C-alpha positions in Angstrom: 17.7 -49.8 37.7 16.4 -51.9 34.8 14.7 -54.7 35.9 14.3 -57.6 33.0 10.5 -58.1 32.0 9.1 -61.2 33.8 9.0 -64.3 31.2 6.3 -66.4 31.2 5.9 -70.2 29.9 4.6 -69.9 26.5 0.5 -70.6 26.4 -0.4 -73.0 24.4 -4.0 -72.9 22.9 -6.3 -75.4 20.6 -9.2 -73.9 18.5 -11.7 -76.0 17.4 -13.0 -75.1 13.4 -15.5 -77.7 11.6 -16.1 -77.2 7.9 -19.3 -78.6 6.6 -20.0 -79.2 3.3 -22.8 -79.9 1.1 -23.7 -80.3 -2.0 -26.8 -79.3 -4.1 -25.5 -79.9 -7.8 -25.1 -77.3 -9.2 -23.9 -75.6 -5.5 -21.6 -76.8 -3.3 -21.4 -74.6 0.3 -19.6 -75.0 3.3 -20.0 -73.3 7.3 -17.2 -72.8 8.6 -17.4 -73.3 12.9 -14.6 -71.9 14.8 -14.9 -72.4 18.7 -11.7 -70.6 20.3 -13.0 -71.1 23.5 -13.8 -67.6 24.4 -16.1 -67.4 21.6 -17.8 -68.5 18.4 -17.3 -67.2 14.8 -18.9 -68.7 11.7 -18.8 -67.9 7.8 -20.9 -69.8 4.3 -19.7 -69.8 1.4 -20.7 -71.2 -1.8 -19.5 -72.4 -4.9 -21.4 -72.9 -8.3 -20.1 -75.3 -11.3 -21.7 -73.8 -14.9 -24.0 -76.2 -16.3 -21.6 -76.2 -19.2 -18.8 -77.9 -17.2 -17.9 -81.7 -16.1 -19.3 -82.8 -12.6 -16.4 -82.8 -10.4 -17.6 -82.4 -6.5 -14.2 -82.2 -5.8 -13.3 -78.6 -7.3 -16.6 -77.5 -5.7 -15.6 -78.7 -2.1 -12.2 -76.5 -2.5 -13.6 -73.7 -3.9 -16.5 -73.0 -1.2 -14.1 -74.5 1.3 -11.4 -71.7 0.5 -14.1 -69.2 0.2 -15.3 -70.0 3.8 -12.0 -69.9 5.1 -10.6 -66.9 3.6 -14.0 -65.6 5.4 -13.5 -66.7 8.3 -9.6 -65.1 8.2 -11.3 -61.7 7.4 -13.8 -61.9 10.8 -10.9 -62.6 12.7 -9.3 -59.8 11.6 -11.9 -57.7 12.0 -12.5 -58.9 15.5 -8.7 -58.3 16.2 -9.1 -54.8 15.2 -12.1 -54.3 17.3 -10.0 -55.7 20.2 -7.3 -53.5 19.3 -9.4 -50.1 19.5 -11.2 -51.5 22.6 -7.8 -51.6 24.5 -6.8 -48.2 23.4 -4.1 -49.3 21.9 -2.9 -46.4 18.9 -4.0 -46.7 15.8 -1.2 -47.4 12.9 -1.5 -46.7 9.5 -0.7 -50.2 8.6 -4.0 -52.3 7.0 -4.5 -55.6 8.6 -4.3 -57.4 5.4 -4.7 -57.5 1.9 -7.9 -59.4 2.1 -10.0 -57.1 4.2 -12.7 -56.3 2.1 -15.6 -54.0 3.0 -18.1 -56.3 0.7 -17.5 -59.3 2.5 
């Protein structure tokens, strides 16, 4: 006899992400804090303006924030990989993300 799996109502979760930008010309620093309710993850990144380039603070903000978001994504992928291994799931040949780099 085949039984249908029990259906569960969709889970709705809210994660809080705060992004802080600070500028000390020529450097812009981004700090991200992600609160999942169960864990808190943090990432940082910087952007540095070339002294010969015009002073456009929005560009430094975008670069630093974008880099910090990519770093946060990598942290999440590493956490997921650790959780997958912790529950004994089968290893796959598939790479979790092309953004995963050992240097960060």
